[in-house]
C-alpha positions as CSV (number, residue, x, y, z in Angstrom):
1,M,-0.7,-114.3,69.3
2,N,-2.4,-117.3,70.9
3,D,-6.0,-118.5,70.3
4,L,-7.4,-116.7,73.4
5,E,-5.8,-113.4,72.5
6,E,-7.2,-113.8,69.0
7,R,-10.7,-114.5,70.3
8,L,-10.5,-111.5,72.6
9,R,-9.4,-109.4,69.7
10,S,-12.3,-110.5,67.6
11,L,-14.8,-109.7,70.4
12,A,-13.2,-106.4,71.4
13,E,-12.7,-104.8,67.9
14,P,-16.4,-104.4,67.0
15,V,-17.2,-103.0,70.5
16,L,-14.5,-100.5,70.2
17,T,-15.5,-99.5,66.7
18,R,-19.1,-98.8,67.9
19,H,-17.6,-96.4,70.5
20,G,-15.3,-94.7,68.0
21,A,-12.1,-96.3,69.3
22,A,-9.5,-98.7,67.9
23,L,-7.8,-101.7,69.4
24,V,-4.1,-101.2,70.1
25,D,-3.3,-104.4,71.9
26,V,-4.7,-107.4,73.8
27,Q,-2.7,-108.8,76.7
28,V,-3.5,-111.8,78.9
29,R,-1.4,-112.2,82.1
30,R,-1.8,-115.6,83.7
31,G,-1.9,-116.1,87.4
32,R,-4.3,-117.1,90.2
33,T,-6.6,-114.4,88.8
34,Q,-5.8,-113.6,85.1
35,L,-5.6,-110.1,83.9
36,V,-7.2,-109.4,80.5
37,R,-6.1,-106.0,79.3
38,I,-7.7,-104.4,76.3
39,V,-5.6,-101.3,75.2
40,A,-7.6,-98.9,73.0
41,D,-7.2,-95.4,71.6
42,Q,-9.1,-92.7,69.7
43,P,-7.9,-89.6,67.8
44,G,-7.2,-87.1,70.5
45,G,-7.0,-89.8,73.2
46,I,-9.5,-92.2,74.6
47,T,-11.6,-91.0,77.5
48,L,-12.4,-92.7,80.8
49,D,-16.1,-92.7,79.9
50,V,-15.4,-94.6,76.6
51,C,-13.2,-97.1,78.5
52,A,-16.0,-97.7,81.0
53,R,-18.7,-98.2,78.4
54,V,-16.5,-100.6,76.4
55,S,-15.6,-102.5,79.6
56,Q,-19.3,-102.9,80.5
57,E,-20.3,-104.1,77.0
58,L,-17.3,-106.4,76.6
59,S,-17.8,-107.8,80.0
60,R,-21.3,-108.9,79.1
61,M,-20.1,-110.4,75.9
62,L,-17.4,-112.3,77.7
63,D,-19.9,-113.7,80.2
64,V,-21.9,-115.1,77.3
65,D,-19.0,-116.3,75.1
66,D,-16.9,-117.5,78.1
67,P,-13.5,-117.9,76.3
68,I,-11.5,-117.5,79.5
69,Q,-11.1,-120.4,81.9
70,G,-11.1,-119.5,85.6
71,R,-11.2,-116.1,87.3
72,Y,-10.1,-113.0,85.5
73,T,-10.1,-109.2,85.7
74,L,-11.0,-107.2,82.6
75,E,-9.2,-103.9,82.2
76,V,-9.9,-101.5,79.3
77,T,-7.2,-98.8,79.2
78,S,-5.4,-96.2,77.1
79,P,-2.0,-96.9,75.7
80,G,-0.5,-94.2,77.9
81,L,2.3,-91.7,77.0
82,D,5.0,-94.4,77.1
83,R,3.1,-96.7,74.7
84,P,5.2,-99.0,72.6
85,L,5.3,-98.3,68.9
86,R,4.9,-101.6,67.1
87,T,3.3,-101.2,63.7
88,E,3.7,-99.0,60.6
89,A,0.5,-97.2,61.7
90,D,2.0,-96.4,65.1
91,F,5.0,-94.8,63.4
92,R,2.9,-92.9,60.9
93,K,0.8,-91.5,63.8
94,H,3.9,-90.2,65.4
95,A,5.7,-88.9,62.3
96,G,7.8,-85.9,63.4
97,A,8.1,-87.2,67.0
98,K,11.3,-88.2,68.7
99,V,11.5,-91.9,69.4
100,K,13.9,-94.4,71.0
101,V,14.4,-97.7,69.2
102,V,16.0,-100.8,70.8
103,L,17.2,-103.2,68.1
104,A,17.2,-107.0,68.5
105,S,21.0,-106.7,68.4
106,G,20.8,-104.6,71.6
107,R,21.9,-101.4,69.8
108,H,19.9,-98.3,70.5
109,E,18.8,-95.6,68.0
110,E,17.2,-92.3,68.9
111,G,15.8,-89.8,66.4
112,T,12.8,-88.1,64.8
113,V,10.4,-90.2,62.8
114,D,11.1,-88.9,59.3
115,D,9.7,-91.4,56.8
116,V,7.5,-94.5,57.3
117,K,7.4,-97.3,54.8
118,S,5.6,-100.7,54.9
119,D,8.8,-102.5,56.0
120,R,10.9,-99.8,57.7
121,V,11.1,-96.5,59.4
122,R,13.7,-93.7,58.8
123,L,14.9,-91.8,61.8
124,M,16.7,-88.4,61.5
125,R,19.5,-88.1,64.0
126,A,22.1,-85.4,64.5
127,S,24.6,-87.6,62.7
128,G,22.2,-88.2,59.8
129,A,19.4,-90.5,58.8
130,V,19.2,-94.2,59.7
131,E,16.8,-96.8,58.1
132,V,15.4,-99.3,60.6
133,P,13.5,-102.4,59.4
134,Y,10.5,-103.3,61.6
135,V,11.8,-106.9,61.9
136,D,14.9,-105.6,63.6
137,I,13.0,-103.6,66.3
138,A,12.8,-105.2,69.7
139,K,11.2,-102.1,71.3
140,A,10.3,-98.6,70.3
141,T,8.9,-95.8,72.4
142,L,8.3,-92.1,72.3
143,V,10.9,-89.9,73.9
144,L,8.9,-87.8,76.4
145,P,9.8,-84.1,76.5
146,W,10.4,-84.0,80.3
């Protein structure tokens, strides 16, 4: 994570906490007009109203702190149904759910999140269990039921 993303994270986390939400991710996309995306969630899912209130409050803070050079658009959003699973907490939250994991080697694994440890996740597949260390995961997402 670069310095700007770290600064945005430090500004966004307390605002989200005040609104009962948690920070999932900070993304900065460079361009003529930069996009600053704050991805947040709450138990049961974050509402549009909470996203709007967080956006307004964070926007005022960014105007004062001014960590972003040039023009930018601030977006506060939910992680969506196809959210990536990145951390131990993400996998714990989705214990029992079916996931697809793409390993750094290019191999794919698909199974149900069975056990979550600090350094790896165990997936149950039709052919048996497989242990996947987080460091080997390039991408992991929920398998949607439709």
